[in-house]
C-alpha positions as a Markdown table, in Angstrom:
| # | Residue | x | y | z |
|---|---|---|---|---|
| 1 | Unk | 30.0 | -2.0 | 14.4 |
| 2 | Unk | 30.2 | -2.7 | 18.1 |
| 3 | Unk | 27.8 | -5.6 | 18.8 |
| 4 | Unk | 27.7 | -4.9 | 22.6 |
| 5 | Unk | 26.9 | -1.2 | 22.7 |
| 6 | Unk | 23.5 | 0.7 | 22.3 |
| 7 | Unk | 22.9 | 2.5 | 19.1 |
| 8 | Unk | 24.8 | 5.7 | 18.4 |
| 9 | Unk | 25.9 | 7.7 | 15.3 |
| 10 | Unk | 29.6 | 8.4 | 15.0 |
| 11 | Unk | 31.4 | 11.1 | 13.0 |
| 12 | Unk | 35.1 | 10.7 | 12.5 |
| 13 | Unk | 37.9 | 13.0 | 11.4 |
| 14 | Unk | 41.0 | 11.2 | 10.3 |
| 15 | Unk | 41.3 | 8.1 | 12.4 |
| 16 | Unk | 39.6 | 9.6 | 15.5 |
| 17 | Unk | 35.9 | 9.8 | 16.5 |
| 18 | Unk | 35.2 | 13.5 | 16.6 |
| 19 | Unk | 31.5 | 13.3 | 17.8 |
| 20 | Unk | 29.1 | 10.7 | 19.0 |
| 21 | Unk | 25.3 | 11.1 | 18.8 |
| 22 | Unk | 23.4 | 8.9 | 21.3 |
| 23 | Unk | 20.1 | 7.4 | 20.0 |
| 24 | Unk | 17.3 | 6.2 | 22.1 |
| 25 | Unk | 14.9 | 3.8 | 20.5 |
| 26 | Unk | 11.6 | 2.1 | 21.4 |
| 27 | Unk | 10.1 | -0.7 | 19.3 |
| 28 | Unk | 6.7 | -2.0 | 20.5 |
| 29 | Unk | 3.8 | -4.0 | 19.4 |
| 30 | Unk | 0.3 | -2.6 | 19.2 |
| 31 | Unk | -0.3 | -3.3 | 22.9 |
| 32 | Unk | 2.7 | -1.2 | 23.8 |
| 33 | Unk | 4.9 | -4.1 | 24.8 |
| 34 | Unk | 8.6 | -3.4 | 24.2 |
| 35 | Unk | 10.1 | -5.6 | 21.5 |
| 36 | Unk | 13.4 | -3.9 | 21.2 |
| 37 | Unk | 15.2 | -0.9 | 22.6 |
| 38 | Unk | 18.3 | 1.2 | 22.8 |
| 39 | Unk | 19.4 | 3.6 | 25.6 |
| 40 | Unk | 16.1 | 5.0 | 27.0 |
| 41 | Unk | 12.9 | 3.8 | 25.3 |
| 42 | Unk | 10.8 | 5.7 | 27.9 |
| 43 | Unk | 12.5 | 9.0 | 27.0 |
| 44 | Unk | 10.0 | 11.8 | 26.8 |
| 45 | Unk | 10.5 | 14.2 | 23.9 |
| 46 | Unk | 8.3 | 16.2 | 21.6 |
| 47 | Unk | 6.8 | 14.3 | 18.7 |
| 48 | Unk | 7.1 | 17.2 | 16.3 |
| 49 | Unk | 6.2 | 16.4 | 12.7 |
| 50 | Unk | 6.2 | 12.7 | 13.3 |
| 51 | Unk | 2.8 | 13.3 | 14.9 |
| 52 | Unk | 1.3 | 14.4 | 11.6 |
| 53 | Unk | -0.6 | 11.2 | 10.7 |
| 54 | Unk | -2.3 | 11.4 | 14.1 |
| 55 | Unk | -3.0 | 15.1 | 13.8 |
| 56 | Unk | -4.7 | 14.3 | 10.5 |
| 57 | Unk | -6.6 | 11.3 | 11.8 |
| 58 | Unk | -9.7 | 13.2 | 13.3 |
| 59 | Unk | -10.5 | 14.6 | 9.9 |
| 60 | Unk | -10.6 | 11.2 | 8.4 |
| 61 | Unk | -12.4 | 9.4 | 11.3 |
| 62 | Unk | -15.0 | 12.2 | 11.5 |
| 63 | Unk | -16.1 | 12.0 | 7.8 |
| 64 | Unk | -14.0 | 14.7 | 6.3 |
| 65 | Unk | -12.9 | 12.7 | 3.3 |
| 66 | Unk | -16.4 | 12.3 | 1.9 |
| 67 | Unk | -17.6 | 15.7 | 3.0 |
| 68 | Unk | -14.8 | 17.5 | 1.1 |
| 69 | Unk | -14.0 | 15.0 | -1.6 |
| 70 | Unk | -10.5 | 14.6 | -0.4 |
| 71 | Unk | -8.2 | 12.2 | -2.3 |
| 72 | Unk | -5.0 | 10.3 | -1.7 |
| 73 | Unk | -2.9 | 13.4 | -2.6 |
| 74 | Unk | -4.6 | 15.7 | 0.0 |
| 75 | Unk | -4.4 | 13.0 | 2.7 |
| 76 | Unk | -0.7 | 12.3 | 2.0 |
| 77 | Unk | 0.0 | 16.0 | 2.2 |
| 78 | Unk | -1.8 | 16.3 | 5.5 |
| 79 | Unk | 0.8 | 13.9 | 6.9 |
| 80 | Unk | 3.7 | 15.6 | 5.2 |
| 81 | Unk | 6.8 | 17.7 | 5.9 |
| 82 | Unk | 7.0 | 18.6 | 2.3 |
| 83 | Unk | 9.8 | 20.2 | 0.2 |
| 84 | Unk | 7.7 | 23.0 | -1.3 |
| 85 | Unk | 8.2 | 21.6 | -4.8 |
| 86 | Unk | 5.5 | 22.6 | -7.4 |
| 87 | Unk | 3.5 | 19.4 | -6.8 |
| 88 | Unk | 3.3 | 20.2 | -3.1 |
| 89 | Unk | 2.2 | 23.7 | -3.7 |
| 90 | Unk | -0.4 | 22.5 | -6.2 |
| 91 | Unk | -1.9 | 20.0 | -3.8 |
| 92 | Unk | -2.0 | 22.6 | -1.1 |
| 93 | Unk | -3.9 | 25.0 | -3.3 |
| 94 | Unk | -6.4 | 22.2 | -4.3 |
| 95 | Unk | -6.8 | 21.1 | -0.7 |
| 96 | Unk | -7.6 | 24.7 | 0.4 |
| 97 | Unk | -10.1 | 25.2 | -2.5 |
| 98 | Unk | -11.9 | 21.9 | -1.6 |
| 99 | Unk | -12.6 | 23.0 | 2.0 |
| 100 | Unk | -13.5 | 26.6 | 1.0 |
| 101 | Unk | -10.4 | 28.2 | 2.5 |
| 102 | Unk | -7.5 | 30.3 | 1.2 |
| 103 | Unk | -3.9 | 30.7 | 2.0 |
| 104 | Unk | -4.8 | 33.6 | 4.2 |
| 105 | Unk | -6.5 | 31.2 | 6.6 |
| 106 | Unk | -3.3 | 29.2 | 7.2 |
| 107 | Unk | -1.7 | 29.9 | 10.6 |
| 108 | Unk | 1.7 | 28.6 | 9.6 |
| 109 | Unk | 4.3 | 31.1 | 8.4 |
| 110 | Unk | 6.8 | 30.6 | 5.6 |
| 111 | Unk | 10.4 | 29.3 | 6.0 |
| 112 | Unk | 13.2 | 28.3 | 3.6 |
| 113 | Unk | 12.1 | 25.2 | 1.7 |
| 114 | Unk | 13.3 | 21.8 | 3.0 |
| 115 | Unk | 14.2 | 20.6 | -0.5 |
| 116 | Unk | 17.7 | 21.7 | -1.3 |
| 117 | Unk | 17.0 | 22.4 | -5.0 |
| 118 | Unk | 13.9 | 24.3 | -4.3 |
| 119 | Unk | 15.7 | 26.4 | -1.6 |
| 120 | Unk | 18.4 | 27.3 | -4.1 |
| 121 | Unk | 15.9 | 28.3 | -6.8 |
| 122 | Unk | 14.0 | 30.4 | -4.3 |
| 123 | Unk | 17.1 | 32.4 | -3.5 |
| 124 | Unk | 18.2 | 32.6 | -7.1 |
| 125 | Unk | 14.9 | 33.8 | -8.4 |
| 126 | Unk | 14.0 | 36.0 | -5.4 |
| 127 | Unk | 10.7 | 34.2 | -4.7 |
| 128 | Unk | 8.5 | 35.8 | -2.1 |
| 129 | Unk | 7.7 | 33.0 | 0.3 |
| 130 | Unk | 4.2 | 32.8 | 1.8 |
| 131 | Unk | 2.4 | 30.3 | 4.1 |
| 132 | Unk | 1.6 | 27.8 | 1.4 |
| 133 | Unk | 5.4 | 27.2 | 1.1 |
| 134 | Unk | 5.5 | 26.0 | 4.7 |
| 135 | Unk | 6.4 | 22.2 | 5.0 |
| 136 | Unk | 3.3 | 22.1 | 7.3 |
| 137 | Unk | 0.8 | 23.6 | 4.9 |
| 138 | Unk | -0.9 | 20.2 | 4.4 |
| 139 | Unk | -1.2 | 19.6 | 8.1 |
| 140 | Unk | -2.7 | 23.1 | 8.6 |
| 141 | Unk | -5.1 | 22.6 | 5.7 |
| 142 | Unk | -6.3 | 19.4 | 7.4 |
| 143 | Unk | -6.8 | 21.3 | 10.7 |
| 144 | Unk | -8.8 | 23.9 | 8.9 |
| 145 | Unk | -10.9 | 21.2 | 7.2 |
| 146 | Unk | -11.6 | 19.7 | 10.6 |
| 147 | Unk | -12.9 | 23.0 | 11.9 |
| 148 | Unk | -15.1 | 23.5 | 8.8 |
| 149 | Unk | -16.4 | 19.9 | 9.1 |
| 150 | Unk | -17.7 | 20.6 | 12.6 |
| 151 | Unk | -18.7 | 24.2 | 11.9 |
| 152 | Unk | -16.1 | 25.4 | 14.4 |
| 153 | Unk | -14.6 | 28.9 | 14.1 |
| 154 | Unk | -11.5 | 28.6 | 12.0 |
| 155 | Unk | -9.7 | 31.5 | 13.7 |
| 156 | Unk | -7.3 | 30.2 | 16.3 |
| 157 | Unk | -7.5 | 26.6 | 15.1 |
| 158 | Unk | -3.8 | 26.1 | 15.9 |
| 159 | Unk | -4.1 | 27.0 | 19.6 |
| 160 | Unk | -4.4 | 24.5 | 22.5 |
| 161 | Unk | -7.8 | 25.7 | 23.6 |
| 162 | Unk | -9.5 | 25.3 | 20.2 |
| 163 | Unk | -11.8 | 22.4 | 19.6 |
| 164 | Unk | -9.6 | 21.3 | 16.7 |
| 165 | Unk | -6.7 | 20.7 | 19.0 |
| 166 | Unk | -8.8 | 19.1 | 21.7 |
| 167 | Unk | -10.1 | 16.6 | 19.1 |
| 168 | Unk | -6.6 | 15.8 | 18.0 |
| 169 | Unk | -5.6 | 15.2 | 21.7 |
| 170 | Unk | -8.4 | 12.6 | 21.9 |
| 171 | Unk | -6.8 | 10.6 | 19.0 |
| 172 | Unk | -3.3 | 11.0 | 20.3 |
| 173 | Unk | -4.3 | 9.8 | 23.7 |
| 174 | Unk | -6.3 | 6.9 | 22.2 |
| 175 | Unk | -3.4 | 5.5 | 20.1 |
| 176 | Unk | -0.4 | 6.3 | 22.4 |
| 177 | Unk | -2.1 | 5.4 | 25.7 |
| 178 | Unk | -0.3 | 8.3 | 27.3 |
| 179 | Unk | -1.9 | 8.9 | 30.7 |
| 180 | Unk | -3.8 | 5.6 | 30.4 |
| 181 | Unk | -3.0 | 2.1 | 31.7 |
| 182 | Unk | -2.1 | -0.5 | 29.1 |
| 183 | Unk | -2.4 | -4.3 | 29.0 |
| 184 | Unk | 1.4 | -4.7 | 29.6 |
| 185 | Unk | 1.8 | -1.8 | 32.1 |
| 186 | Unk | -1.2 | -1.3 | 34.4 |
| 187 | Unk | 0.4 | 1.9 | 35.8 |
| 188 | Unk | -0.6 | 5.2 | 34.2 |
| 189 | Unk | 2.0 | 6.3 | 31.7 |
| 190 | Unk | 3.6 | 9.8 | 31.6 |
| 191 | Unk | 1.3 | 12.7 | 31.1 |
| 192 | Unk | 1.0 | 14.4 | 27.7 |
| 193 | Unk | 3.1 | 17.6 | 27.5 |
| 194 | Unk | 2.2 | 20.6 | 25.3 |
| 195 | Unk | 4.3 | 23.1 | 23.4 |
| 196 | Unk | 4.2 | 25.3 | 20.3 |
| 197 | Unk | 5.7 | 23.9 | 17.2 |
| 198 | Unk | 7.7 | 25.8 | 14.6 |
| 199 | Unk | 4.6 | 26.1 | 12.5 |
| 200 | Unk | 2.6 | 27.7 | 15.3 |
| 201 | Unk | 0.4 | 24.7 | 16.0 |
| 202 | Unk | 0.3 | 22.7 | 19.2 |
| 203 | Unk | 3.0 | 20.0 | 19.6 |
| 204 | Unk | 3.0 | 17.1 | 22.0 |
| 205 | Unk | 5.6 | 15.7 | 24.3 |
| 206 | Unk | 5.4 | 12.0 | 25.3 |
| 207 | Unk | 7.6 | 8.9 | 25.7 |
| 208 | Unk | 9.1 | 7.2 | 22.7 |
| 209 | Unk | 7.3 | 4.1 | 23.8 |
| 210 | Unk | 3.9 | 5.8 | 23.3 |
| 211 | Unk | 4.9 | 7.0 | 19.8 |
| 212 | Unk | 6.0 | 3.5 | 18.8 |
| 213 | Unk | 2.7 | 2.1 | 20.0 |
| 214 | Unk | 0.8 | 4.5 | 17.8 |
| 215 | Unk | 2.9 | 3.8 | 14.8 |
| 216 | Unk | 2.4 | 0.0 | 15.3 |
| 217 | Unk | -1.3 | 0.8 | 15.0 |
| 218 | Unk | -0.8 | 2.9 | 11.9 |
| 219 | Unk | 1.3 | 0.2 | 10.2 |
| 220 | Unk | -1.5 | -2.3 | 10.8 |
| 221 | Unk | -4.3 | 0.1 | 9.8 |
| 222 | Unk | -5.9 | -0.5 | 13.2 |
| 223 | Unk | -8.9 | 1.8 | 12.4 |
| 224 | Unk | -10.5 | 2.8 | 9.1 |
| 225 | Unk | -8.9 | 6.2 | 9.4 |
| 226 | Unk | -5.5 | 4.9 | 10.2 |
| 227 | Unk | -5.7 | 2.5 | 7.2 |
| 228 | Unk | -6.7 | 5.3 | 4.9 |
| 229 | Unk | -3.9 | 7.6 | 6.0 |
| 230 | Unk | -1.3 | 4.7 | 5.9 |
| 231 | Unk | -2.4 | 3.8 | 2.4 |
| 232 | Unk | -2.2 | 7.5 | 1.3 |
| 233 | Unk | 1.3 | 7.8 | 2.6 |
| 234 | Unk | 2.4 | 4.6 | 1.0 |
| 235 | Unk | 0.8 | 5.5 | -2.3 |
| 236 | Unk | 2.4 | 9.0 | -2.5 |
| 237 | Unk | 5.7 | 9.0 | -0.5 |
| 238 | Unk | 6.8 | 11.8 | -2.9 |
| 239 | Unk | 4.2 | 14.1 | -1.3 |
| 240 | Unk | 5.1 | 13.1 | 2.3 |
| 241 | Unk | 8.6 | 14.6 | 1.9 |
| 242 | Unk | 10.0 | 15.2 | -1.6 |
| 243 | Unk | 12.9 | 14.6 | -4.0 |
| 244 | Unk | 16.0 | 13.2 | -2.4 |
| 245 | Unk | 14.5 | 13.3 | 1.1 |
| 246 | Unk | 14.8 | 10.2 | 3.4 |
| 247 | Unk | 11.1 | 9.7 | 4.2 |
| 248 | Unk | 10.3 | 9.5 | 0.4 |
| 249 | Unk | 13.2 | 7.4 | -0.7 |
| 250 | Unk | 13.0 | 4.9 | 2.2 |
| 251 | Unk | 9.3 | 4.2 | 1.5 |
| 252 | Unk | 10.0 | 4.1 | -2.3 |
| 253 | Unk | 12.8 | 1.6 | -1.8 |
| 254 | Unk | 10.6 | -1.3 | -0.8 |
| 255 | Unk | 7.0 | -0.3 | -1.6 |
| 256 | Unk | 4.3 | -1.2 | 0.9 |
| 257 | Unk | 6.8 | -2.6 | 3.5 |
| 258 | Unk | 7.6 | 0.3 | 5.7 |
| 259 | Unk | 6.0 | 3.6 | 6.6 |
| 260 | Unk | 8.2 | 6.4 | 8.1 |
| 261 | Unk | 7.9 | 10.0 | 9.2 |
| 262 | Unk | 10.6 | 12.3 | 10.6 |
| 263 | Unk | 10.2 | 15.1 | 13.1 |
| 264 | Unk | 12.4 | 18.1 | 13.9 |
| 265 | Unk | 15.2 | 17.9 | 16.5 |
| 266 | Unk | 16.1 | 14.3 | 15.9 |
| 267 | Unk | 12.8 | 12.3 | 15.9 |
| 268 | Unk | 11.9 | 9.5 | 13.5 |
| 269 | Unk | 9.0 | 7.1 | 13.7 |
| 270 | Unk | 7.8 | 4.3 | 11.6 |
| 271 | Unk | 6.2 | 0.9 | 11.2 |
| 272 | Unk | 6.9 | -2.3 | 9.4 |
| 273 | Unk | 3.6 | -2.7 | 7.6 |
| 274 | Unk | 1.5 | -5.6 | 8.7 |
| 275 | Unk | 3.9 | -6.9 | 11.4 |
| 276 | Unk | 2.3 | -5.2 | 14.4 |
| 277 | Unk | 5.6 | -3.5 | 15.2 |
| 278 | Unk | 6.1 | 0.3 | 15.4 |
| 279 | Unk | 9.2 | 2.2 | 16.4 |
| 280 | Unk | 10.3 | 5.7 | 17.5 |
| 281 | Unk | 13.8 | 7.0 | 17.8 |
| 282 | Unk | 15.4 | 10.2 | 19.1 |
| 283 | Unk | 18.9 | 11.4 | 18.3 |
| 284 | Unk | 19.2 | 12.9 | 21.7 |
| 285 | Unk | 21.2 | 15.9 | 20.8 |
| 286 | Unk | 18.8 | 16.7 | 17.9 |
| 287 | Unk | 21.5 | 16.4 | 15.1 |
| 288 | Unk | 19.5 | 16.1 | 11.9 |
| 289 | Unk | 22.4 | 14.8 | 9.9 |
| 290 | Unk | 22.4 | 11.7 | 12.2 |
| 291 | Unk | 18.7 | 11.2 | 11.9 |
| 292 | Unk | 18.4 | 9.2 | 8.6 |
| 293 | Unk | 21.5 | 7.2 | 9.5 |
| 294 | Unk | 19.9 | 6.2 | 12.7 |
| 295 | Unk | 16.6 | 5.3 | 10.9 |
| 296 | Unk | 18.4 | 3.0 | 8.5 |
| 297 | Unk | 20.3 | 1.2 | 11.3 |
| 298 | Unk | 17.0 | 0.6 | 13.1 |
| 299 | Unk | 15.3 | -0.7 | 9.9 |
| 300 | Unk | 18.2 | -3.0 | 9.0 |
| 301 | Unk | 18.2 | -4.5 | 12.5 |
| 302 | Unk | 14.4 | -5.0 | 12.6 |
| 303 | Unk | 14.4 | -6.5 | 9.1 |
| 304 | Unk | 17.1 | -8.9 | 10.1 |
| 305 | Unk | 15.2 | -9.9 | 13.3 |
| 306 | Unk | 12.1 | -10.6 | 11.2 |
| 307 | Unk | 14.0 | -12.6 | 8.6 |
| 308 | Unk | 13.4 | -10.0 | 5.8 |
| 309 | Unk | 15.8 | -9.8 | 2.9 |
| 310 | Unk | 15.8 | -6.0 | 2.7 |
| 311 | Unk | 18.7 | -4.0 | 4.0 |
| 312 | Unk | 17.8 | -0.3 | 3.8 |
| 313 | Unk | 21.5 | 0.7 | 4.1 |
| 314 | Unk | 22.0 | -1.0 | 0.7 |
| 315 | Unk | 18.6 | 0.1 | -0.8 |
| 316 | Unk | 19.2 | 3.8 | 0.0 |
| 317 | Unk | 22.9 | 4.0 | 0.9 |
| 318 | Unk | 22.9 | 7.8 | 0.5 |
| 319 | Unk | 20.9 | 8.0 | 3.8 |
| 320 | Unk | 22.7 | 5.2 | 5.7 |
| 321 | Unk | 26.1 | 6.8 | 6.3 |
| 322 | Unk | 28.3 | 9.1 | 4.3 |
| 323 | Unk | 31.7 | 10.5 | 3.8 |
| 324 | Unk | 32.4 | 13.9 | 5.3 |
| 325 | Unk | 34.1 | 16.3 | 2.9 |
| 326 | Unk | 35.7 | 19.8 | 3.3 |
| 327 | Unk | 35.2 | 22.8 | 1.0 |
| 328 | Unk | 37.7 | 21.3 | -1.4 |
| 329 | Unk | 35.7 | 18.1 | -1.6 |
| 330 | Unk | 38.5 | 16.2 | 0.2 |
| 331 | Unk | 37.3 | 13.3 | 2.4 |
| 332 | Unk | 37.9 | 14.2 | 6.0 |
| 333 | Unk | 36.0 | 11.5 | 7.8 |
| 334 | Unk | 32.9 | 9.3 | 7.9 |
| 335 | Unk | 29.4 | 9.5 | 9.4 |
| 336 | Unk | 28.0 | 6.0 | 10.4 |
| 337 | Unk | 26.0 | 3.9 | 12.8 |
| 338 | Unk | 27.5 | 1.9 | 15.6 |
| 339 | Unk | 25.8 | -0.4 | 18.1 |
| 340 | Unk | 22.8 | -2.6 | 18.3 |
| 341 | Unk | 19.2 | -2.7 | 19.5 |
| 342 | Unk | 18.5 | -5.0 | 22.4 |
| 343 | Unk | 15.7 | -7.4 | 21.6 |
| 344 | Unk | 13.4 | -8.7 | 24.3 |
């Protein structure tokens, strides 16, 4: 590892580096103060599925848990990019039943399952995929629940103009301070950008620094709703992603110490629970192979900085770097992290 360079993920072929994936990182405290960084901690990108805990937050803060009798499983699934395993589909069905909705109310469309084994079974058995199979079915169930809670029209809940999305924007602004002055930076931050996610719901573009600030609050349980969602994700990491997936296995490796959530196109966010530190990273070219490798490099360096004994690259080595093999299973190179965070 190069101790002087910012973080990047390298792929080799033979004795040569074949590709390099630059990683921007922001680590902040709850006030938004930078604790560590790599490349451009102010990089603006879309939060994608790493925003899910904050998209679920209004439902919890506004009293939806008691109103609908939601439990840990439903709340974990609301924050999930799940693998469409039987347990995920079962919780989706139960969630929808509790709020008086059906699969037909989901605005998300189907896609090939994120879990490799499930995807293979779907093809082998000729399964007809429907909206409940979407990795975002829990998020969408939570949005439907928020609409039902406030007696808003459910149709169009996924669109920017709908009260559901406006309520979500309130919480995202609150915890990221995007567009608001902060204690450590009295100047207004970058504006919140809007797009349409792969699941048809609104997605949000903002600086990594704002994402990290929000995750610092999640890790500390800075509001009753954040504490509830954090505890649900920590209790059921298998629902947050699924078998063999990095979110699940990283949280299971050291229970209660770290909360993590990936997003599409190279985004990963997380918090070291109870430390007041949150982080956000972006593999700038969006390479998803590089994403868990970058996550583990960041976790290892933060843990070392805090004097923790955990090294996630040893706890879950299958996600911290790997050999590249060809169709004959011959090793042709390596995929690994290089470089360091710069600590304030």
